[in-house]
PLY file of the C-alpha trace (Angstrom):
ply
format ascii 1.0
element vertex 108
property float x
property float y
property float z
element edge 107
property int vertex1
property int vertex2
end_header
-5.34 0.58 5.80
-8.31 1.75 3.74
-11.67 2.83 5.01
-13.42 -0.49 4.39
-10.59 -2.28 6.23
-11.24 -5.66 4.56
-7.63 -6.83 4.67
-7.42 -10.37 5.98
-4.92 -13.23 5.69
-7.30 -14.75 3.13
-7.00 -11.62 0.95
-3.21 -11.84 1.18
-3.26 -15.46 0.02
-5.63 -14.50 -2.80
-3.22 -11.77 -3.92
-0.33 -14.22 -3.87
-2.12 -16.75 -6.14
-1.80 -14.74 -9.33
-1.17 -17.70 -11.63
-4.92 -18.10 -12.15
-5.25 -14.44 -13.19
-2.74 -14.20 -16.03
-3.91 -13.02 -19.44
-2.13 -11.97 -22.63
-2.27 -8.35 -23.75
-4.56 -9.37 -26.63
-7.16 -10.42 -24.04
-6.91 -6.99 -22.41
-7.38 -5.26 -25.74
-10.43 -7.36 -26.60
-12.12 -7.29 -23.17
-11.07 -4.02 -21.49
-14.52 -3.00 -20.23
-15.32 -6.50 -18.96
-11.93 -6.68 -17.21
-12.47 -3.35 -15.45
-15.87 -4.47 -14.21
-14.40 -7.77 -12.99
-11.52 -6.00 -11.20
-13.95 -3.71 -9.40
-16.44 -6.41 -8.44
-14.09 -9.25 -7.48
-11.15 -7.19 -6.13
-8.70 -9.53 -7.86
-5.43 -8.62 -9.53
-4.93 -9.43 -13.20
-1.45 -9.97 -14.63
-0.99 -8.96 -18.27
1.67 -10.68 -20.35
3.37 -9.66 -23.56
5.22 -12.29 -25.56
4.75 -14.69 -22.65
6.40 -12.38 -20.11
4.55 -10.65 -17.26
4.51 -6.91 -18.01
1.80 -5.33 -15.87
-0.59 -5.88 -12.98
-4.11 -4.47 -13.05
-6.15 -4.03 -9.90
-9.16 -2.16 -8.60
-8.38 1.44 -7.60
-9.54 0.87 -4.02
-7.28 -2.16 -3.71
-4.42 -0.06 -5.09
-5.10 2.74 -2.59
-5.13 0.26 0.30
-1.88 -1.26 -0.93
-0.24 2.19 -1.10
-1.47 3.04 2.41
-0.04 -0.26 3.68
3.28 0.39 2.01
3.44 3.88 3.50
2.73 2.48 6.96
5.42 -0.18 6.55
7.88 2.50 5.46
7.07 4.57 8.56
7.57 1.53 10.78
10.89 0.78 9.09
12.06 4.38 9.47
10.99 4.38 13.12
12.94 1.20 13.82
16.00 2.68 12.13
15.70 5.86 14.21
15.46 3.79 17.40
18.50 1.71 16.41
20.48 4.90 15.68
19.32 6.43 18.97
17.70 9.32 17.09
14.67 9.42 19.36
13.62 11.49 22.34
11.29 10.68 25.19
7.96 12.46 25.33
9.23 14.36 28.38
12.17 15.68 26.37
9.85 16.72 23.54
7.40 18.50 25.84
10.24 20.24 27.66
11.65 21.45 24.34
8.25 22.69 23.15
7.59 24.40 26.48
10.97 26.17 26.29
10.31 27.30 22.71
6.90 28.68 23.68
8.35 30.48 26.71
11.01 32.07 24.49
8.31 33.38 22.16
6.46 35.21 24.96
7.11 38.99 25.21
0 1
1 2
2 3
3 4
4 5
5 6
6 7
7 8
8 9
9 10
10 11
11 12
12 13
13 14
14 15
15 16
16 17
17 18
18 19
19 20
20 21
21 22
22 23
23 24
24 25
25 26
26 27
27 28
28 29
29 30
30 31
31 32
32 33
33 34
34 35
35 36
36 37
37 38
38 39
39 40
40 41
41 42
42 43
43 44
44 45
45 46
46 47
47 48
48 49
49 50
50 51
51 52
52 53
53 54
54 55
55 56
56 57
57 58
58 59
59 60
60 61
61 62
62 63
63 64
64 65
65 66
66 67
67 68
68 69
69 70
70 71
71 72
72 73
73 74
74 75
75 76
76 77
77 78
78 79
79 80
80 81
81 82
82 83
83 84
84 85
85 86
86 87
87 88
88 89
89 90
90 91
91 92
92 93
93 94
94 95
95 96
96 97
97 98
98 99
99 100
100 101
101 102
102 103
103 104
104 105
105 106
106 107
């Protein structure tokens, strides 16, 4: 995850309890600067509603970056599992043998 590596089960629970952080779009318009400061300081997500329906989630840029890194890692794990299931993997010996052969073929 991110460089400050502050992801804990508590943070996950905090992210899941968004009902306390729901505001209408009018609140965002009236308090944009205050909201940005709060997002940065408290690392909490804010849900913005329009006509009573959730439309957007606002979060601190560092929290967003960590979330994207986590999602990328999960995607890599998922792809790796799929490759293993489809037998599309090679042992490290096979890889090194292949690389060695390629290098030997490149020699004059």
